[in-house]
C-alpha positions as CSV (number, residue, x, y, z in Angstrom):
1,M,-18.8,-13.6,6.4
2,P,-15.3,-13.9,5.0
3,L,-15.0,-10.6,5.5
4,I,-15.3,-9.8,9.0
5,I,-16.4,-12.7,10.7
6,S,-18.0,-12.7,14.4
7,G,-17.1,-15.5,16.5
8,S,-20.4,-17.4,16.9
9,L,-20.6,-17.7,12.8
10,V,-17.0,-19.5,12.5
11,E,-18.0,-23.0,13.4
12,P,-21.8,-22.9,11.6
13,T,-19.8,-20.9,8.5
14,T,-17.3,-24.3,8.6
15,R,-19.9,-26.9,9.1
16,A,-22.0,-25.7,6.2
17,A,-19.2,-25.2,4.1
18,L,-18.1,-28.7,4.9
19,G,-21.7,-30.1,3.5
20,A,-21.3,-28.0,0.9
21,I,-18.0,-30.0,-0.6
22,D,-19.5,-33.6,0.6
23,V,-20.1,-35.1,-2.5
24,D,-18.9,-38.2,-4.9
25,G,-17.4,-39.5,-1.5
26,G,-16.3,-36.7,-0.1
27,S,-14.1,-33.5,0.3
28,T,-10.6,-33.2,-2.1
29,P,-7.5,-32.5,-0.3
30,Q,-7.4,-29.2,-2.2
31,Q,-10.6,-28.2,-1.1
32,R,-10.0,-29.0,2.7
33,A,-6.8,-27.2,2.2
34,L,-8.6,-24.2,1.6
35,L,-11.1,-24.7,4.4
36,G,-8.9,-25.5,6.6
37,A,-6.7,-22.3,5.8
38,L,-9.4,-20.2,6.2
39,V,-10.6,-21.3,9.5
40,E,-7.3,-21.8,11.3
41,H,-5.5,-18.7,9.4
42,L,-8.1,-16.2,8.4
43,W,-10.5,-16.8,11.5
44,K,-8.0,-17.9,14.1
45,R,-10.0,-21.3,15.4
46,P,-7.4,-24.0,14.7
47,D,-9.4,-25.6,17.4
48,L,-11.9,-26.5,15.2
49,D,-10.6,-30.2,13.3
50,L,-12.6,-30.6,9.9
51,D,-12.3,-34.2,10.9
52,N,-14.4,-33.5,13.8
53,L,-17.0,-31.1,12.6
54,D,-20.4,-32.6,11.7
55,P,-21.7,-30.8,8.0
56,L,-24.6,-28.6,8.1
57,S,-27.4,-29.7,5.7
58,P,-28.5,-26.5,3.5
59,S,-31.8,-26.7,5.5
60,L,-29.5,-26.4,8.7
61,A,-27.0,-24.0,7.1
62,A,-29.8,-21.6,6.2
63,A,-31.2,-21.5,9.8
64,A,-27.8,-20.9,11.1
65,I,-26.7,-18.4,8.5
66,T,-29.4,-15.8,8.0
67,Q,-28.3,-12.6,6.9
68,P,-28.6,-12.1,3.7
69,E,-24.9,-10.5,3.0
70,H,-23.6,-13.2,5.0
71,R,-25.5,-16.1,2.7
72,R,-24.2,-14.1,-0.1
73,R,-20.6,-14.3,0.8
74,F,-20.7,-18.1,1.8
75,L,-21.8,-18.8,-1.6
76,W,-18.6,-16.3,-2.8
77,M,-16.6,-18.8,-0.3
78,V,-17.9,-22.1,-1.4
79,A,-17.6,-21.2,-5.2
80,A,-13.6,-20.8,-4.3
81,L,-14.2,-24.0,-2.7
82,E,-15.9,-25.6,-6.5
83,L,-13.0,-24.4,-8.3
84,C,-10.8,-26.7,-6.2
85,R,-12.3,-30.1,-7.2
86,R,-11.1,-32.4,-9.3
87,P,-12.1,-33.2,-11.8
88,I,-14.8,-30.8,-11.8
89,S,-18.2,-33.0,-10.7
90,P,-21.8,-32.4,-11.7
91,A,-22.3,-33.4,-8.6
92,Q,-20.7,-30.5,-6.5
93,I,-22.2,-28.0,-8.9
94,D,-25.7,-29.4,-7.9
95,R,-24.7,-29.4,-4.1
96,I,-23.6,-25.9,-4.0
97,N,-27.3,-25.4,-5.7
98,E,-28.9,-26.7,-3.1
99,Y,-27.4,-24.2,-0.6
100,A,-27.8,-21.5,-2.8
101,V,-31.7,-22.2,-3.4
102,A,-31.8,-22.9,0.5
103,F,-30.6,-18.9,1.2
104,E,-33.0,-17.6,-1.4
105,T,-29.8,-16.4,-2.9
106,E,-28.4,-15.8,-6.8
107,D,-25.0,-14.6,-7.3
108,V,-22.9,-15.0,-10.8
109,T,-20.4,-17.5,-8.8
110,L,-22.8,-19.8,-9.1
111,E,-22.6,-20.2,-12.9
112,I,-18.6,-20.3,-13.4
113,A,-18.5,-24.1,-12.6
114,R,-21.8,-24.8,-14.1
115,T,-20.5,-23.2,-17.3
116,W,-16.8,-24.7,-17.5
117,L,-18.2,-27.8,-17.4
118,N,-21.1,-27.4,-19.9
119,E,-20.0,-24.8,-22.1
120,G,-16.2,-24.6,-21.7
121,A,-13.5,-22.4,-20.3
122,D,-13.7,-19.6,-22.4
123,R,-17.3,-18.9,-21.8
124,A,-16.4,-19.5,-18.0
125,Q,-14.2,-16.7,-18.0
126,L,-17.0,-14.4,-19.2
127,D,-18.6,-15.2,-15.8
128,I,-15.6,-14.5,-13.6
129,L,-14.8,-11.6,-15.0
130,R,-18.6,-10.2,-14.9
131,F,-18.0,-10.9,-11.2
132,F,-14.6,-9.0,-11.2
133,R,-16.1,-6.2,-13.4
134,G,-17.8,-4.7,-10.4
135,W,-14.4,-4.4,-8.1
136,H,-12.4,-3.1,-11.3
137,S,-11.5,0.4,-10.5
138,E,-10.4,-0.3,-7.2
139,H,-7.5,-2.9,-8.4
140,E,-6.1,-0.3,-10.5
141,E,-3.4,2.1,-9.9
142,T,-4.8,5.2,-8.2
143,Q,-2.9,7.8,-10.3
144,L,-3.7,6.4,-13.3
145,L,-7.5,6.2,-13.5
146,A,-8.1,9.2,-14.8
147,R,-5.9,8.8,-17.7
148,K,-7.0,7.5,-20.8
149,V,-4.5,6.0,-23.4
150,H,-5.0,5.0,-27.2
151,A,-6.3,1.6,-27.7
152,Q,-2.9,0.5,-30.6
153,S,-0.3,2.7,-28.9
154,P,1.7,1.8,-25.6
155,D,1.5,4.1,-23.1
156,E,4.1,6.8,-23.5
157,Q,3.3,8.5,-20.2
158,M,3.6,5.5,-18.3
159,L,6.7,3.9,-20.2
160,E,8.3,7.2,-19.2
161,L,7.4,7.1,-15.8
162,F,8.8,3.8,-15.0
163,E,11.7,4.6,-17.1
164,S,12.2,7.8,-14.2
165,F,12.4,5.0,-11.6
166,E,15.9,3.8,-13.1
167,D,17.2,6.7,-11.3
168,L,15.8,6.1,-7.6
169,P,18.1,4.7,-5.0
170,E,18.6,1.5,-4.9
171,G,16.0,-0.5,-2.4
172,T,13.4,1.7,-3.5
173,L,9.7,1.1,-4.3
174,G,10.4,1.8,-8.0
175,R,13.4,0.4,-8.2
176,E,12.2,-3.1,-7.0
177,F,9.7,-2.5,-9.2
178,L,11.6,-2.4,-12.2
179,E,13.8,-5.3,-10.8
180,F,10.5,-7.3,-10.4
181,H,9.8,-6.8,-14.3
182,T,13.3,-7.7,-15.2
183,R,13.7,-11.1,-13.1
184,N,10.2,-12.3,-14.2
185,E,11.0,-11.1,-17.8
186,F,7.8,-9.3,-17.8
187,E,6.9,-6.5,-19.9
188,L,6.3,-3.4,-18.1
189,P,2.4,-2.5,-18.1
190,G,1.7,0.0,-21.1
191,L,4.0,-1.3,-23.4
192,D,1.4,-4.4,-25.1
193,P,-1.1,-1.8,-26.8
194,E,-3.4,-5.7,-26.9
195,R,-3.3,-5.2,-22.7
196,N,-3.2,-1.6,-22.4
197,I,-6.9,-1.3,-21.3
198,L,-5.8,-3.7,-18.0
199,R,-2.8,-1.7,-17.3
200,T,-3.8,0.3,-14.7
201,V,-4.6,-3.2,-12.8
202,F,-1.5,-4.8,-13.7
203,C,0.6,-1.8,-12.6
204,C,-1.2,-1.8,-9.3
205,H,-0.7,-6.1,-9.1
206,D,2.7,-6.4,-9.7
207,M,3.3,-3.4,-7.2
208,N,1.8,-5.3,-4.3
209,H,4.0,-8.4,-5.6
210,V,7.1,-6.4,-4.7
211,I,5.7,-4.9,-1.9
212,T,4.7,-8.8,-0.4
213,G,7.6,-10.6,-1.5
214,Y,5.4,-13.1,-3.4
215,E,7.0,-14.4,-7.0
216,P,4.4,-14.6,-9.5
217,T,4.5,-18.1,-9.2
218,P,0.8,-20.3,-8.8
219,A,1.4,-20.7,-5.4
220,G,2.4,-17.1,-4.6
221,E,-0.5,-15.4,-6.7
222,I,-2.5,-17.3,-4.6
223,A,-0.8,-16.3,-1.4
224,L,-0.6,-12.5,-2.5
225,A,-4.5,-12.9,-3.3
226,A,-5.0,-14.3,0.2
227,M,-2.6,-11.4,1.8
228,S,-4.6,-8.8,0.2
229,F,-7.5,-10.1,1.3
230,A,-6.9,-11.1,4.8
231,A,-5.4,-7.0,5.0
232,G,-8.8,-5.7,3.3
233,R,-11.4,-7.5,4.6
234,C,-13.6,-6.2,2.1
235,E,-15.5,-7.1,-0.9
236,P,-12.9,-6.0,-3.8
237,T,-10.2,-8.2,-2.0
238,W,-12.7,-11.7,-1.9
239,A,-13.0,-10.8,-5.6
240,G,-9.5,-10.5,-6.3
241,L,-8.7,-14.2,-4.1
242,L,-11.9,-15.7,-5.9
243,L,-10.3,-14.6,-9.5
244,S,-6.9,-15.8,-8.3
245,M,-8.4,-19.2,-7.4
246,A,-10.3,-19.8,-10.4
247,Y,-7.1,-18.8,-12.8
248,H,-4.1,-20.3,-10.9
249,E,-6.2,-23.4,-8.8
250,G,-9.1,-23.8,-11.1
251,R,-6.2,-23.6,-14.0
252,L,-9.6,-21.6,-15.7
253,T,-7.7,-20.7,-19.6
254,H,-8.4,-19.8,-22.9
255,H,-7.9,-23.1,-24.7
256,D,-10.1,-25.8,-22.9
257,E,-6.8,-27.6,-21.1
258,P,-7.8,-30.7,-19.1
259,V,-7.2,-29.4,-15.7
260,P,-4.7,-32.1,-13.8
261,L,-5.4,-33.8,-10.9
262,E,-2.5,-32.5,-8.7
263,T,-2.8,-28.7,-8.7
264,T,-1.4,-26.1,-6.9
265,L,-2.6,-26.5,-3.4
266,S,-1.8,-29.8,-3.6
267,D,1.3,-29.4,-2.6
268,P,1.9,-29.1,1.2
269,A,4.4,-26.0,0.5
270,A,1.6,-24.3,-1.1
271,V,-1.3,-24.8,1.5
272,E,1.7,-23.5,3.7
273,L,2.5,-20.5,2.2
274,L,-1.3,-19.9,1.8
275,G,-1.8,-20.3,5.7
276,E,1.0,-17.9,6.2
277,A,-0.3,-15.2,3.6
278,F,-3.8,-15.3,5.6
279,D,-1.3,-14.3,8.7
280,R,0.7,-11.9,7.2
281,G,-2.3,-10.2,5.6
282,S,-4.2,-10.0,9.5
283,E,-1.2,-8.6,11.0
284,C,-1.3,-5.7,8.6
285,S,-2.1,-2.0,9.9
286,S,-4.0,-0.7,6.8
287,N,-4.9,-1.9,3.3
288,F,-1.7,-1.8,1.1
289,T,-3.6,-3.3,-1.8
290,F,-5.2,-0.4,-3.1
291,A,-2.8,2.1,-2.2
292,D,-1.1,5.0,-4.2
293,H,2.0,2.8,-4.9
294,L,3.3,5.3,-7.0
295,S,3.6,8.0,-4.7
296,M,5.9,6.0,-2.5
297,A,7.9,4.9,-5.6
298,D,10.8,6.8,-3.8
299,W,10.4,5.2,-0.6
300,Q,12.4,2.5,0.6
301,L,10.9,-0.5,0.4
302,S,11.2,-1.5,3.8
303,K,9.9,1.7,4.9
304,V,7.2,1.1,2.9
305,R,6.7,-2.4,4.6
306,A,7.2,-1.0,7.7
307,H,4.1,1.2,6.9
308,Y,1.6,-1.3,6.8
309,N,3.2,-3.4,9.2
310,I,4.1,-6.1,6.9
311,T,5.8,-9.1,7.9
312,P,9.0,-10.5,6.4
313,L,8.1,-13.9,5.2
314,R,9.1,-17.2,7.1
315,L,8.7,-19.2,3.4
316,G,9.8,-19.3,-0.1
317,L,9.4,-17.1,-2.7
318,S,10.7,-14.3,-2.0
319,Q,12.2,-10.7,-2.7
320,P,14.8,-8.4,-1.5
């Protein structure tokens, strides 16, 4: 499905998704923005007009989408669409559950919005993190996987490594990594003991910000996840996209803050950036997301981008 979808499944998948978000008077602009970006830029079907497609009911969708792995990944996609809805709707949650029942498929992603609605954001985060945990190691920096660090202390060895990047020539990946943190006033991964458990994930994630040129704004975070998914076309990068949608579009927080009706994908510029991200990822020669970034720290950033055929940003939020 969202991984590598065959031409014959694009249209029924799109129609089934339209059926899954057709509640409470219809789909929302944010939901249609995400679905439209998937259809046009990831699946390369700009000829499919969402306004002129007939939605598929759960039973018809089950007849069209028959493989268990395709059904499961379809539910991941509509879980992302569900998190785009403003406000969170019981009818939306129930509608997607009808597709899960018709597909005879259960998945933790289906619990995220229901838990959020009934038990609050803190509990919903447990669901999204439980889903993501299955691919946690793929999102860690390769060279750092085997290293252990005391939970109550900064990772001095990692910080020494980052400090050595200051001696690299300007324009190298390592120097740009430091510039990224300085420019955004971010602590380097490994400095805060309370976040040490995720230090290898943050290192990998921030390297990908530098390589792709997306800044850490909500729109930039969603674009980075979309580009990573399009480049990787695998379950770990799809999990990353769903996680990004939950936090940066769904605004899943620790504090049960009210979610505004106008969110990231309410902005046409953010939607355009998302579409471009799918295009850029599709053009990559291989998956940069889980590369051994530290081994390329002394490469010029331009060489890293050329190695993965990462095309320049046409829109904003670019880095050097």
